[in-house]
C-alpha positions in Angstrom: 118.6 77.5 114.0 118.3 78.5 110.2 117.2 75.9 107.9 118.5 75.1 104.5 116.4 75.9 101.8 115.6 73.7 98.5 116.5 74.2 95.3 113.0 75.7 94.4 113.2 78.6 97.2 117.2 79.0 95.7 115.9 79.3 92.1 113.4 82.2 93.8 115.9 84.0 95.2 118.4 83.8 92.2 115.3 85.4 90.4 114.8 87.9 92.8 118.5 88.6 92.9 118.6 89.0 88.9 115.2 91.6 89.2 116.6 93.7 91.9 120.0 93.4 90.2 118.0 94.7 87.1 116.6 97.6 89.1 119.7 99.0 90.4 121.6 98.9 87.2 118.2 100.7 85.9 118.2 103.2 88.6 121.7 104.1 87.6 121.1 104.6 84.3 118.3 106.8 85.0 120.6 108.7 87.8 122.9 109.3 85.5 121.0 110.6 82.3 118.7 112.5 84.4 121.7 114.0 87.4 119.0 113.0 90.3 120.8 112.1 93.4 117.6 110.1 95.1 117.7 108.0 91.5 120.8 106.6 92.8 120.5 106.4 96.2 117.7 104.1 95.5 120.0 101.8 92.8 123.0 101.8 95.3 120.1 100.1 97.8 118.5 97.9 95.2 122.1 96.7 94.4 122.9 96.0 97.8 119.6 94.3 98.2 120.6 92.3 95.1 123.6 91.2 96.8 121.7 89.9 99.9 119.8 87.8 97.7 122.8 86.3 95.8 124.1 85.7 99.4 120.9 83.5 100.0 121.3 81.6 96.9 125.5 81.1 97.6 124.9 79.7 101.5 121.6 78.3 100.8 119.8 79.6 103.5 117.8 82.9 105.0 120.0 85.5 106.4 120.1 86.6 110.1 119.4 90.1 110.8 123.3 90.5 111.9 124.6 89.3 108.4 121.9 91.6 106.9 123.2 95.0 108.8 126.8 93.4 108.6 127.5 90.9 105.8 131.1 91.5 106.2 131.4 89.8 109.7 131.9 85.8 109.3 129.8 83.6 111.5 
């Protein structure tokens, strides 16, 4: 059973999403400037993690592992 998140928890999740999105964009810039594939992979993973936190904010609840692994499947 998933409990609804309070507004302060949603705010923290939104801040985490913003931080991870900035890290992802920064990683993409580093990957472009220096031409490193490792930085590009890390940046894409950071953007994926930011998208998961955005989903937490939108749904106002923590995600189950099945939703993390396959977010395109509707519950």
